[in-house]
C-alpha positions as CSV (number, residue, x, y, z in Angstrom):
1,M,-35.7,-40.6,-26.6
2,E,-38.8,-39.7,-24.6
3,F,-39.4,-40.5,-20.9
4,T,-42.6,-40.6,-18.9
5,H,-42.9,-38.5,-15.7
6,E,-42.4,-41.7,-13.7
7,Q,-39.2,-42.6,-15.5
8,M,-37.9,-39.0,-15.2
9,S,-38.6,-39.0,-11.4
10,E,-36.8,-42.3,-11.1
11,I,-33.7,-41.1,-12.9
12,I,-33.6,-37.8,-10.9
13,S,-34.1,-39.8,-7.7
14,S,-31.3,-42.2,-8.5
15,I,-28.9,-39.3,-9.2
16,A,-30.0,-37.3,-6.1
17,N,-29.5,-40.3,-3.8
18,G,-26.0,-40.9,-5.0
19,K,-22.9,-40.0,-3.0
20,E,-22.8,-36.4,-4.4
21,G,-26.4,-36.3,-5.6
22,F,-27.2,-32.6,-5.3
23,H,-23.8,-31.6,-6.6
24,E,-24.4,-33.9,-9.7
25,L,-27.9,-32.4,-10.3
26,V,-26.5,-28.9,-10.3
27,R,-23.7,-29.9,-12.7
28,L,-26.2,-31.6,-15.1
29,G,-28.5,-28.6,-14.9
30,I,-25.7,-26.2,-15.8
31,E,-24.6,-28.3,-18.7
32,S,-28.1,-28.8,-19.9
33,L,-28.8,-25.0,-20.0
34,M,-25.6,-24.4,-21.9
35,K,-26.5,-27.2,-24.4
36,S,-29.9,-25.6,-25.0
37,E,-28.3,-22.2,-25.5
38,R,-25.9,-23.7,-28.1
39,S,-28.8,-25.2,-30.0
40,V,-30.4,-21.7,-30.3
41,H,-27.0,-20.3,-31.2
42,N,-26.5,-22.8,-34.0
43,I,-30.0,-22.1,-35.5
44,E,-29.5,-18.3,-35.4
45,N,-25.9,-18.3,-36.7
46,N,-26.0,-21.3,-39.1
47,D,-23.4,-23.0,-37.0
48,V,-23.0,-26.6,-35.8
49,S,-21.9,-28.2,-32.6
50,N,-18.3,-29.2,-32.1
51,G,-17.9,-31.1,-28.8
52,F,-17.1,-29.8,-25.4
53,R,-14.2,-28.3,-23.4
54,P,-13.6,-29.0,-19.7
55,R,-13.9,-26.1,-17.3
56,R,-13.8,-25.7,-13.5
57,I,-16.3,-23.3,-11.9
58,Y,-17.3,-22.3,-8.4
59,Q,-20.9,-22.0,-7.5
60,N,-22.7,-21.8,-4.2
61,G,-19.5,-22.6,-2.4
62,Q,-18.7,-25.7,-4.4
63,M,-16.4,-26.6,-7.3
64,F,-17.9,-28.2,-10.4
65,E,-16.1,-29.9,-13.3
66,I,-18.3,-29.1,-16.2
67,Q,-18.3,-29.7,-20.0
68,V,-18.7,-26.4,-21.9
69,P,-20.3,-26.8,-25.3
70,R,-18.3,-25.6,-28.4
71,S,-19.4,-24.7,-31.9
72,R,-17.5,-25.3,-35.1
73,E,-17.1,-21.5,-35.8
74,N,-15.7,-21.2,-32.2
75,N,-17.8,-18.1,-31.5
76,F,-20.2,-19.6,-29.0
77,Y,-19.8,-18.4,-25.3
78,P,-22.6,-19.4,-22.9
79,V,-24.3,-16.5,-21.1
80,L,-24.5,-18.7,-18.0
81,L,-20.7,-19.2,-18.0
82,G,-20.3,-15.4,-18.2
83,V,-22.5,-15.0,-15.1
84,L,-20.5,-17.5,-13.2
85,K,-17.2,-15.9,-14.3
86,N,-18.4,-12.5,-13.0
87,Q,-19.2,-14.1,-9.6
88,E,-15.6,-15.4,-9.5
89,A,-14.3,-11.9,-10.4
90,E,-16.4,-10.4,-7.6
91,L,-14.9,-12.9,-5.1
92,Q,-11.4,-11.9,-6.3
93,R,-12.3,-8.2,-5.9
94,L,-13.6,-8.9,-2.4
95,A,-10.3,-10.6,-1.5
96,C,-8.4,-7.5,-2.7
97,S,-10.7,-5.2,-0.6
98,L,-10.3,-7.4,2.5
99,Y,-6.5,-7.3,2.2
100,A,-6.5,-3.6,1.6
101,E,-8.5,-3.1,4.9
102,G,-5.7,-4.8,6.8
103,L,-6.5,-8.5,6.8
104,T,-3.7,-10.9,6.3
105,T,-3.6,-13.3,3.3
106,R,-4.5,-16.2,5.7
107,Q,-7.5,-14.3,7.1
108,V,-8.7,-13.4,3.5
109,G,-8.6,-17.1,2.6
110,R,-10.4,-18.1,5.7
111,I,-13.2,-15.5,5.2
112,S,-13.7,-16.4,1.5
113,E,-14.1,-20.1,2.5
114,E,-16.5,-19.3,5.3
115,F,-18.9,-17.1,3.2
116,Y,-18.3,-18.4,-0.3
117,G,-17.1,-22.0,0.2
118,K,-13.9,-21.3,-1.7
119,H,-10.6,-21.3,0.1
120,Y,-7.7,-19.2,-1.1
121,S,-4.2,-20.2,0.0
122,K,-1.7,-17.5,1.0
123,S,0.0,-17.9,-2.4
124,Q,-3.3,-17.7,-4.3
125,V,-4.3,-14.5,-2.4
126,S,-0.9,-13.1,-3.3
127,R,-1.5,-13.8,-7.0
128,I,-5.0,-12.2,-6.8
129,L,-3.3,-9.1,-5.3
130,D,-1.4,-8.7,-8.6
131,I,-4.6,-6.9,-9.9
132,A,-4.4,-4.5,-6.9
133,R,-0.7,-4.0,-7.4
134,S,-1.2,-3.1,-11.1
135,D,-3.9,-0.5,-10.1
136,V,-1.6,1.0,-7.4
137,K,1.4,1.2,-9.8
138,A,-0.7,3.1,-12.3
139,W,-2.0,5.4,-9.6
140,M,1.5,6.1,-8.2
141,N,2.8,7.0,-11.7
142,R,-0.2,9.1,-12.8
143,S,0.1,12.6,-14.1
144,L,-0.5,15.4,-11.5
145,D,-2.0,18.8,-11.8
146,S,0.4,21.6,-12.6
147,H,-0.7,23.8,-9.6
148,Y,-1.4,23.0,-6.0
149,P,-2.2,25.9,-3.7
150,I,-1.2,23.9,-0.6
151,V,0.6,20.6,0.1
152,Y,1.1,18.9,3.4
153,I,4.2,16.6,3.8
154,D,5.1,14.2,6.5
155,A,6.7,10.8,7.0
156,T,5.1,8.0,9.0
157,Y,7.1,5.0,10.3
158,V,6.2,1.4,9.8
159,S,7.9,-1.8,11.1
160,T,9.2,-3.3,7.9
161,R,11.3,-6.4,7.1
162,R,14.3,-5.7,4.9
163,V,16.5,-8.6,4.0
164,D,16.9,-10.4,7.4
165,S,16.1,-7.7,9.9
166,V,13.1,-5.6,10.9
167,S,13.2,-1.8,11.6
168,N,10.9,1.2,11.6
169,E,11.2,2.7,8.2
170,A,10.0,6.0,6.9
171,Y,7.2,6.3,4.4
172,Y,7.0,9.8,2.9
173,V,3.5,11.1,2.0
174,I,2.4,14.3,0.2
175,L,-1.2,15.4,0.5
176,G,-2.1,18.2,-1.9
177,V,-5.0,20.6,-1.9
178,K,-6.1,21.2,-5.5
179,E,-7.4,24.3,-7.2
180,D,-11.0,23.0,-6.9
181,R,-10.4,22.7,-3.1
182,T,-10.5,19.0,-3.0
183,R,-7.6,16.9,-1.9
184,E,-5.5,14.0,-3.2
185,V,-2.4,12.1,-2.1
186,L,0.3,13.0,-4.6
187,S,3.0,10.5,-3.6
188,I,4.0,7.7,-1.2
189,V,7.6,6.8,-1.2
190,N,9.8,4.6,1.1
191,F,13.3,5.4,2.4
192,P,14.7,3.7,5.5
193,T,15.0,7.1,7.3
194,E,13.7,10.7,6.9
195,S,15.9,13.4,5.6
196,A,15.6,16.7,3.7
197,S,17.7,15.3,0.8
198,N,15.2,12.4,0.4
199,W,12.4,14.9,0.3
200,L,14.2,16.8,-2.5
201,D,14.2,13.6,-4.6
202,I,10.5,13.2,-4.0
203,F,9.8,16.9,-4.9
204,N,11.8,16.4,-8.2
205,D,9.7,13.3,-8.9
206,I,6.4,15.1,-8.6
207,K,7.8,17.9,-10.8
208,A,8.5,15.2,-13.4
209,R,4.9,14.1,-13.1
210,G,3.6,17.5,-14.0
211,V,3.7,19.7,-10.9
212,S,5.2,23.2,-11.7
213,E,3.8,25.4,-8.9
214,I,3.0,25.0,-5.2
215,N,2.1,28.1,-3.2
216,L,2.4,26.8,0.4
217,F,4.2,23.8,2.0
218,V,3.0,22.7,5.5
219,C,5.4,20.4,7.3
220,D,7.2,19.6,10.5
221,G,10.5,21.1,11.5
222,L,12.8,18.5,9.9
223,T,16.3,19.9,9.7
224,S,17.0,21.7,6.4
225,I,13.6,20.9,5.0
226,E,13.2,24.5,4.1
227,N,16.3,24.3,1.9
228,S,15.0,21.3,-0.1
229,I,11.6,23.0,-0.6
230,S,13.3,26.3,-1.8
231,Q,15.5,24.4,-4.1
232,A,12.6,22.5,-5.8
233,F,9.9,25.2,-5.6
234,P,11.7,28.6,-4.9
235,M,8.5,30.6,-5.0
236,A,6.6,28.5,-2.4
237,D,5.9,29.7,1.2
238,I,6.8,27.4,4.0
239,Q,4.8,26.8,7.2
240,L,6.4,24.6,9.9
241,C,4.1,22.9,12.3
242,T,3.5,24.9,15.4
243,V,2.2,21.9,17.4
244,H,5.5,20.2,17.0
245,L,7.3,23.3,18.1
246,K,5.2,23.9,21.2
247,R,5.5,20.2,22.2
248,N,9.3,20.3,21.9
249,I,9.6,23.4,24.0
250,I,7.3,22.1,26.8
251,N,9.3,18.9,26.9
252,K,12.3,20.9,28.0
253,I,10.5,22.5,30.9
254,K,10.1,21.4,34.6
255,P,6.6,20.2,35.5
256,R,5.9,23.2,37.7
257,D,6.3,25.7,34.8
258,K,4.7,23.7,32.0
259,R,1.2,25.1,32.5
260,T,2.5,28.7,32.5
261,I,4.6,28.2,29.4
262,A,1.9,26.3,27.6
263,A,-0.5,29.2,28.2
264,E,2.0,31.8,26.8
265,L,2.7,29.7,23.7
266,Q,-1.0,29.3,23.2
267,T,-1.4,33.1,23.1
268,I,1.6,33.6,20.8
269,F,0.4,31.0,18.2
270,R,-3.3,31.6,18.4
271,P,-4.4,31.7,14.8
272,D,-7.4,34.0,15.1
273,K,-5.6,37.1,16.5
274,D,-6.4,40.4,14.9
275,N,-3.7,42.9,13.7
276,T,-0.9,40.4,13.9
277,T,1.7,40.0,11.3
278,C,4.4,37.3,10.8
279,E,7.0,39.7,12.1
280,S,5.1,40.9,15.2
281,A,4.2,37.3,16.1
282,Y,7.9,36.2,15.6
283,L,9.1,39.1,17.8
284,D,6.6,38.0,20.6
285,F,8.1,34.5,20.3
286,V,11.7,35.8,20.6
287,D,10.8,37.9,23.7
288,F,9.2,34.7,25.2
289,I,12.4,32.7,24.5
290,N,14.7,35.4,25.9
291,R,12.7,35.6,29.2
292,W,12.6,31.8,29.8
293,A,16.1,31.1,28.5
294,Q,17.4,32.7,31.7
295,F,16.0,29.7,33.5
296,Y,16.2,27.1,30.8
297,P,19.4,27.7,28.7
298,S,18.4,24.9,26.3
299,L,15.7,27.3,24.8
300,K,18.4,29.5,23.3
301,R,18.5,27.4,20.2
302,Y,15.0,28.7,19.3
303,R,16.5,32.1,18.6
304,H,17.6,30.9,15.2
305,E,16.2,32.7,12.2
306,R,14.6,29.5,10.8
307,Y,11.9,29.8,13.5
308,R,10.4,32.5,11.4
309,Y,8.9,29.7,9.3
310,Y,6.6,28.9,12.1
311,F,4.7,32.2,11.7
312,T,4.0,32.2,7.9
313,Y,0.3,31.5,8.5
314,F,-0.2,35.1,9.9
315,S,0.2,36.3,6.3
316,Y,-3.0,34.5,5.3
317,E,-6.6,35.1,6.0
318,R,-7.9,34.3,9.5
319,E,-10.4,31.9,8.1
320,I,-7.8,29.4,7.0
321,R,-5.0,29.9,9.5
322,G,-6.3,27.1,11.7
323,M,-5.9,24.7,8.8
324,I,-2.4,25.6,7.8
325,Y,-0.5,26.3,11.0
326,T,-0.2,22.6,11.8
327,T,0.2,19.3,10.0
328,N,-3.1,18.0,11.5
329,W,-4.6,17.1,8.1
330,I,-1.8,14.8,7.1
331,E,-1.6,13.5,10.7
332,R,-5.2,12.3,10.4
333,L,-4.3,10.5,7.1
334,N,-1.3,8.9,8.9
335,K,-3.8,7.6,11.6
336,D,-5.8,5.9,8.8
337,F,-2.6,4.3,7.5
338,K,-1.8,3.1,11.0
339,R,-5.3,1.7,11.6
340,V,-4.9,-0.6,8.5
341,L,-1.2,-1.4,9.1
342,K,-1.4,-2.2,12.8
343,M,-3.6,-5.2,12.1
344,R,-0.7,-6.8,10.2
345,G,2.2,-6.5,12.7
346,V,5.5,-6.5,10.9
347,M,5.1,-5.9,7.2
348,P,7.0,-8.4,5.0
349,N,8.5,-5.8,2.6
350,Q,8.2,-2.2,1.4
351,D,5.9,-3.0,-1.5
352,A,3.3,-4.5,0.9
353,V,3.2,-1.3,3.0
354,I,2.9,1.0,0.0
355,L,0.1,-1.3,-1.4
356,L,-2.0,-0.8,1.7
357,M,-1.2,2.9,2.1
358,A,-2.0,3.5,-1.5
359,N,-5.4,1.7,-1.2
360,V,-6.3,3.9,1.7
361,S,-5.3,7.0,-0.3
362,M,-7.1,6.0,-3.4
363,N,-10.4,5.2,-1.7
364,K,-10.6,8.0,0.9
365,E,-14.1,9.5,0.3
366,V,-13.4,12.7,2.3
367,F,-11.0,13.9,-0.4
368,K,-13.9,14.3,-2.8
369,Y,-15.5,17.2,-0.9
370,P,-14.3,20.8,-1.4
371,I,-12.9,22.8,1.5
372,Y,-15.2,25.8,1.5
373,N,-13.1,27.6,4.2
374,F,-10.6,28.4,1.5
375,L,-13.0,30.4,-0.7
376,E,-11.6,33.8,0.3
377,S,-8.0,32.8,0.5
378,R,-5.4,34.4,-1.7
379,L,-4.0,30.9,-2.2
380,F,-6.8,30.4,-4.7
381,V,-6.7,33.8,-6.4
382,N,-5.4,32.2,-9.7
383,E,-8.7,30.2,-9.9
384,N,-10.8,33.3,-9.5
385,N,-9.1,35.4,-12.1
């Protein structure tokens, strides 16, 4: 059937003036393009048409019920439908990214509706996140390098709902420096509380994933942590965080003496000192404790031999001491976790927390850049041999 220009204009005008005129024109346009494509397909592939199948698509913020052409050989797939499907996949990836940045499922649904015209309910967003969960699971169970010159370990606390109550639960994080001097997060694990025995379980887990050698652990002064490290990696050095130690000591001092004691501690722990060994620095610390313990008996506890672990960094080159005598690097990572998590308030479960923390760890661009300060360090001597 052939139509004049006037007849075509009249038909289009009648459609456009209908209740959903523009919507109907777009639908007819999409279906017409796919029918034309099928005609070409049939000629090129010696195929024949075989009806249609219904399909819902989203385009320009609207949902369309369209009829997708089929062929008898069932090998025709419209290019246009593939383009529309990719747009839908992009919207789903955006939803995952927004959630990973800390938005709630409700906020993700509202933003997708505002900008794309498609609303996702909380349950729909949750189903979309199955893609992200699958990626995180694969990342959490990936094989690791056999050798890490340095690892930083710490636990951060997040308000998490478990059964019918909410509490601050510990999320254990291991940040490793690789042989090429880039960094990566090795593990994120949840336990309700932090303990050395839980750390031992995590160390054994990363060993099962391929880690056989770690030269230096940097961590806070958790009770018995040195025992767990030595049991899992007996050849590793241990550096306890000097910032935590200084803070704990100053908290036991009267305000009038805080400035004096802080200055003395700063001198003892200054990482760029020349001609200082682990032993000499430790003896300076013992002398400091003995002098001040006369006035503050609670300081006597710092005479314990385990406090030698706070001076390990003096056995390394001056250039890197400032990077290994505190847990600052992993503390910065914890701040990134908190930035994303604090937007959510109380997390509904442990999996939701790990999903967000893992997304931060997987996408952290700074990990890709080598740390050139470590070039001369004996920690990387294996690489240079």
